[in-house]
C-alpha distance (Angstrom), angle and dihedral (degrees) to the residues before:
residue distance angle dihedral
M1 . . .
K2 3.83 . .
Y3 3.77 114.9 .
E4 3.79 91.2 -148.0
E5 3.81 89.0 66.2
L6 3.81 93.6 53.8
V7 3.79 99.2 59.8
N8 3.77 141.4 48.9
K9 3.80 99.3 -125.2
E10 3.78 96.0 -167.5
R11 3.80 91.4 52.1
V12 3.80 94.0 45.0
L13 3.79 92.9 52.0
A14 3.80 93.2 45.4
E15 3.81 92.4 49.9
F16 3.79 93.3 47.4
L17 3.80 91.5 50.9
E18 3.80 90.5 47.7
L19 3.80 93.8 50.5
I20 3.80 97.2 47.7
R21 3.81 90.4 53.1
I22 3.82 90.7 61.8
P23 3.83 110.9 89.7
C24 3.79 107.4 -124.5
S25 3.78 111.1 170.2
T26 3.78 118.2 174.6
H27 3.84 108.3 -79.1
D28 3.82 89.8 15.9
E29 3.81 101.9 76.7
R30 3.82 97.0 122.2
E31 3.81 97.9 110.8
V32 3.78 95.5 49.6
G33 3.80 90.8 38.8
D34 3.80 91.9 56.9
L35 3.79 91.2 48.2
L36 3.79 93.0 49.7
T37 3.80 92.0 46.3
K38 3.78 89.3 55.5
R39 3.79 93.0 48.1
L40 3.78 94.7 47.0
Q41 3.80 89.9 51.1
E42 3.80 91.5 48.2
L43 3.79 88.5 53.6
G44 3.80 91.7 54.9
G45 3.78 101.7 -93.6
T46 3.78 128.4 140.3
V47 3.78 103.4 -135.8
H48 3.80 126.3 -152.1
E49 3.80 121.8 -173.4
D50 3.78 114.0 -158.7
R51 3.80 127.6 -152.2
A52 3.79 98.4 -105.5
G53 3.79 90.1 116.2
E54 3.79 91.6 59.5
A55 3.79 91.8 48.6
L56 3.81 92.0 50.2
G57 3.78 99.2 40.6
G58 3.80 92.3 -109.3
N59 3.79 132.5 127.9
C60 3.81 100.3 -122.7
G61 3.78 137.1 46.2
N62 3.78 131.9 -145.3
L63 3.80 115.0 -75.3
V64 3.81 118.2 -133.4
A65 3.80 115.2 -176.1
D66 3.81 126.1 -172.5
F67 3.80 122.1 -154.0
P68 3.81 119.1 -169.3
A69 3.77 121.5 -124.6
T70 3.75 123.4 -106.5
A71 3.81 108.3 -87.1
G72 3.79 109.8 -79.6
L73 3.81 94.0 18.6
E74 3.79 98.4 81.8
A75 3.81 91.7 114.8
L76 3.80 93.6 60.4
P77 3.82 119.2 108.0
T78 3.79 113.6 -80.6
V79 3.79 111.6 -116.6
M80 3.80 121.6 -151.5
L81 3.83 122.0 -157.8
T82 3.81 117.2 -168.9
A83 3.79 141.4 -178.3
H84 3.79 134.7 156.5
M85 3.78 128.4 -110.8
D86 3.81 103.6 -151.3
C87 3.79 129.4 83.0
V88 3.79 135.9 -158.8
E89 3.79 119.5 -106.2
P90 2.95 137.8 -52.6
C91 3.80 93.1 41.9
A92 3.80 103.4 135.2
G93 3.78 120.9 98.4
I94 3.79 95.8 17.3
R95 3.80 110.8 -177.6
P96 3.80 109.1 -168.3
V97 3.79 121.6 -147.7
I98 3.82 121.9 -160.5
E99 3.78 117.1 -161.3
D100 3.80 130.3 156.6
G101 3.80 91.5 -10.0
I102 3.82 93.7 -52.9
I103 3.81 123.7 116.9
R104 3.79 117.7 -154.7
S105 3.79 138.3 145.7
D106 3.79 123.5 -98.7
G107 3.80 87.9 -99.0
T108 3.79 98.2 -98.6
T109 3.82 95.6 90.4
I110 3.76 141.3 17.9
L111 3.82 115.8 -87.4
G112 3.81 100.0 -126.5
A113 3.80 98.5 -133.5
D114 3.80 81.1 131.8
D115 2.94 93.9 100.3
K116 3.80 113.7 -18.1
A117 3.80 87.3 80.6
G118 3.80 88.2 63.6
V119 3.80 93.3 44.5
T120 3.81 91.5 49.7
A121 3.80 92.6 48.8
I122 3.80 92.1 53.0
L123 3.80 93.9 48.2
E124 3.79 92.2 50.2
A125 3.81 91.6 48.8
L126 3.81 89.5 53.1
R127 3.80 91.7 49.1
Q128 3.78 92.9 50.7
L129 3.80 91.6 49.6
R130 3.79 90.5 52.0
E131 3.80 99.7 40.4
H132 3.79 95.4 47.7
A133 3.81 97.9 33.9
I134 3.80 91.0 -124.9
P135 3.83 110.7 -175.0
H136 3.79 113.3 -113.7
G137 3.77 142.9 156.6
P138 3.82 125.9 -116.4
L139 3.80 114.4 -49.0
Q140 3.76 135.8 -157.9
V141 3.79 124.1 -167.2
V142 3.80 119.6 -164.9
F143 3.79 123.1 -170.0
T144 3.79 109.6 -174.7
V145 3.78 134.4 -157.4
A146 3.81 129.9 -143.9
E147 3.78 96.7 24.9
E148 3.76 97.1 136.5
N149 3.80 97.5 59.8
G150 3.81 95.2 55.4
V151 3.84 107.1 -47.5
H152 3.80 88.6 -82.3
G153 3.79 94.3 148.6
S154 3.79 93.7 63.8
Q155 3.81 88.8 39.1
H156 3.81 87.7 62.4
L157 3.80 95.1 38.1
D158 3.79 116.6 133.5
S159 3.80 92.8 -114.2
S160 3.81 91.4 -170.4
L161 3.81 85.9 78.1
L162 3.80 92.0 63.7
H163 3.79 121.8 90.7
A164 3.81 102.9 150.3
D165 3.80 124.7 135.8
M166 3.79 94.8 -150.4
G167 3.78 135.2 10.9
F168 3.79 139.0 -154.2
T169 3.79 121.7 -161.9
L170 3.80 110.4 -161.8
D171 3.77 98.3 -154.0
T172 3.78 120.7 106.0
H173 3.76 143.6 85.6
G174 3.78 123.9 -92.1
H175 3.77 131.8 67.9
P176 3.81 118.5 -67.9
G177 3.79 105.7 -76.0
V178 3.81 93.1 55.3
M179 3.80 114.6 110.6
S180 3.80 131.8 -176.4
Y181 3.79 109.1 -147.5
K182 3.79 97.6 167.4
A183 3.80 129.1 42.9
P184 3.79 137.7 169.1
G185 3.74 130.7 -105.0
K186 3.79 117.6 -127.3
N187 3.79 136.9 -146.7
Q188 3.78 127.9 -166.5
I189 3.81 112.8 -141.6
H190 3.80 123.1 -163.4
I191 3.80 115.3 -165.3
H192 3.81 115.8 -166.9
I193 3.79 118.9 -165.2
A194 3.80 116.4 -166.1
G195 3.81 116.0 -163.4
K196 3.80 130.2 162.9
A197 3.79 126.4 -84.2
A198 3.78 122.6 -131.9
H199 3.80 138.0 156.6
A200 3.78 105.0 -81.4
G201 3.80 94.2 -147.4
V202 3.79 101.9 36.4
E203 3.81 106.9 36.2
P204 3.82 111.5 0.3
E205 3.82 90.0 151.2
N206 3.81 88.4 67.7
G207 3.77 92.8 59.5
I208 3.78 133.2 76.8
N209 3.78 111.1 -142.5
A210 3.79 110.0 -138.7
I211 3.80 92.4 -168.5
Q212 3.78 91.4 55.5
A213 3.81 89.6 47.7
A214 3.79 89.1 51.9
G215 3.80 90.4 51.9
V216 3.79 92.1 51.8
L217 3.80 92.7 48.9
L218 3.80 94.8 42.3
A219 3.80 91.6 55.4
D220 3.80 91.9 78.5
A221 3.81 101.3 17.3
P222 3.83 119.0 128.4
Q223 3.80 108.7 -85.7
G224 3.79 139.5 161.8
R225 3.79 125.8 -6.0
I226 3.80 111.5 12.4
D227 3.81 96.6 171.2
V228 3.79 138.5 -29.8
E229 3.81 92.9 -68.6
T230 3.80 103.4 24.0
T231 3.81 131.3 74.3
C232 3.78 139.7 159.2
N233 3.76 132.2 -166.9
I234 3.79 138.0 -162.5
G235 3.78 98.6 -139.8
R236 3.80 107.6 170.1
I237 3.81 140.9 8.4
A238 3.80 126.8 -167.3
G239 3.77 129.0 174.4
G240 3.76 150.9 136.5
S241 3.79 131.0 39.2
A242 3.82 107.3 -130.9
T243 3.79 139.9 -3.6
N244 3.80 91.7 -111.9
V245 3.79 93.4 56.6
V246 3.78 125.5 74.0
A247 3.79 101.2 -120.0
D248 3.77 109.9 -105.9
S249 3.80 95.6 -174.6
C250 3.76 141.5 35.6
D251 3.80 129.5 177.0
I252 3.78 123.8 -155.4
Y253 3.79 120.6 -165.0
Y254 3.78 115.9 -155.8
E255 3.76 136.9 172.0
S256 3.80 128.9 -157.0
R257 3.80 126.5 -163.7
S258 3.77 137.1 -177.2
R259 3.78 137.8 159.7
D260 3.82 86.4 -141.1
K261 3.80 115.4 70.9
E262 3.81 95.1 -148.7
K263 3.79 91.7 49.0
L264 3.80 89.6 50.0
E265 3.77 90.0 54.5
R266 3.81 91.8 46.1
I267 3.80 97.1 50.7
T268 3.79 90.6 44.9
Q269 3.80 91.3 52.2
R270 3.81 91.0 44.3
I271 3.82 90.2 57.0
I272 3.80 92.2 48.0
D273 3.81 92.8 47.5
H274 3.81 92.0 48.1
F275 3.79 92.8 58.6
R276 3.77 97.5 38.2
L277 3.79 90.5 52.8
G278 3.80 87.0 56.9
E279 3.78 93.5 66.0
E280 3.79 94.7 90.3
S281 3.81 96.8 45.1
T282 3.81 94.8 46.3
G283 3.80 99.6 35.4
C284 3.78 90.2 -130.8
K285 3.78 132.0 125.6
I286 3.81 108.0 -119.3
T287 3.79 127.3 -166.9
A288 3.79 132.2 177.2
E289 3.80 131.6 -155.0
V290 3.80 123.0 -168.0
S291 3.81 122.2 -157.2
P292 3.82 114.6 -175.3
D293 3.81 112.2 -141.3
Y294 3.81 98.3 -173.9
G295 3.77 142.1 -31.9
P296 3.80 128.3 -108.7
Y297 3.77 122.6 -101.7
E298 3.78 138.9 -165.3
I299 3.78 125.9 -169.4
A300 3.80 118.4 -155.4
K301 3.79 111.6 -108.9
D302 3.80 89.9 -124.9
A303 3.82 94.2 50.1
P304 3.82 115.7 129.2
A305 3.82 92.1 -113.4
I306 3.78 92.9 56.2
K307 3.79 92.8 42.2
A308 3.80 91.8 51.9
A309 3.80 93.9 47.1
A310 3.80 93.0 44.7
R311 3.80 94.4 49.0
A312 3.78 91.0 46.9
A313 3.81 91.3 50.8
E314 3.79 92.3 47.4
K315 3.79 92.0 51.6
L316 3.80 88.7 52.3
G317 3.79 91.8 48.6
F318 3.81 94.5 -113.3
P319 3.83 116.5 145.7
V320 3.81 108.2 -114.9
E321 3.79 116.3 -132.9
L322 3.80 124.7 176.7
E323 3.77 113.8 -158.7
E324 3.78 139.7 179.2
S325 3.80 108.6 -126.5
G326 3.77 127.5 -139.1
G327 3.80 93.5 -157.3
G328 3.76 137.1 64.3
S329 3.78 129.1 -121.1
D330 3.77 141.2 171.0
A331 3.81 86.4 -77.1
N332 3.81 89.4 73.9
H333 3.80 89.6 65.6
F334 3.80 95.7 38.4
N335 3.80 89.1 55.7
T336 3.80 89.5 48.9
Y337 3.82 88.4 52.8
G338 3.79 89.8 56.4
V339 3.80 101.0 -100.3
P340 3.84 109.2 120.8
T341 3.79 100.2 -132.6
V342 3.79 130.1 -176.9
V343 3.82 124.4 -164.3
L344 3.80 116.8 -125.3
G345 3.78 129.0 -151.4
V346 3.79 114.8 -121.3
G347 3.80 100.5 177.2
M348 3.81 101.6 -97.4
T349 3.81 110.9 153.6
N350 3.83 133.1 -170.0
C351 3.79 90.3 9.2
H352 3.81 120.3 -168.8
T353 3.81 91.5 28.6
K354 3.79 136.6 89.3
D355 3.81 86.3 -114.1
E356 3.82 91.5 66.8
Y357 3.80 115.2 134.5
I358 3.78 143.2 159.7
E359 3.77 132.4 -155.5
E360 3.78 109.9 -113.5
E361 3.80 91.1 -132.1
D362 3.80 90.8 56.1
L363 3.81 88.9 62.6
Y364 3.78 88.6 59.0
R365 3.80 94.3 41.1
A366 3.81 91.5 51.8
A367 3.80 91.9 51.3
A368 3.80 91.4 47.6
W369 3.81 90.8 48.7
A370 3.81 92.9 51.5
L371 3.80 89.7 50.8
A372 3.79 93.3 45.0
I373 3.82 90.9 51.5
V374 3.80 90.8 55.7
M375 3.79 89.6 47.8
E376 3.80 91.6 47.8
A377 3.81 91.9 49.9
A378 3.81 88.2 53.6
E379 3.80 87.9 62.2
M380 3.81 92.3 54.1
R381 3.75 112.4 96.0
């Protein structure tokens, strides 16, 4: 099966270029959301928009579209295809440049292949199913909001709308054929250090500098790679009010990740204990607040979702590669909601930077893979 024969390359490229030109900052996905709603409806989908936008202070909710099965195939497994609508900054005024089969921005913005490549692939798969009357089982398409700031859109998804048996999130690096079957959970950790204010020029000895205390405690705090599946990172520090005041507060913002739930809990507790034990030595009051972002997941390598994606890739001639991810995605929440979901590579490279690019052929391969997965699932009884 040749992937070139499964997609309309001219249409795929045109749609991708159209989508990346639409500004779609996190919490400001309304314009692209309206466009995608229209296109999903034109392709025969019944579209539901949930209220995640309201909960997050955004202007658009998650889109969940249902597509009926081909007559007589209603009992087949329901396949869910997902991608997210928002992009990291700067995503306004994107001017794509195509050279030697590579698509990138002009260097002043990101490109937006993360995740317009996934969105484009799904839309093309739906068009091919409709135009060529390809038999398929029930389908769900989910386009999420607020993925880039911590997968909060899918966290606030109305999960009662989901009824899929297997899911595929088109949203990771690597050429089509790459699949992430295991990913970490993540916690946000806020450490607050309360010192004592004093005039820095008149009586500094009467103050307790919370920023200095933070520096002392950060020197040997857990940081970086803990083990092969566990990491933590000190991402942001804020403190003090003025140079002439001994800083009476300092806030440290951490994250912890692990593909093992118990390890995630242990490294999180280790960070908390480290700072709390520093109260006596620094003379500060130290508190810690943990906010779970999402839990880890692991899909069995012989699960139907992985089998379907692998067989589809093999038929297209794509090398199959199963990987353990170090990052989270909407799939973390979909798996929590009971839909076994694997993350698929769509070719995006150097994401979240102005050096982001994608090979033009990977756009077409990703679309062909999404279509082939639906076709493969239709053969599963």
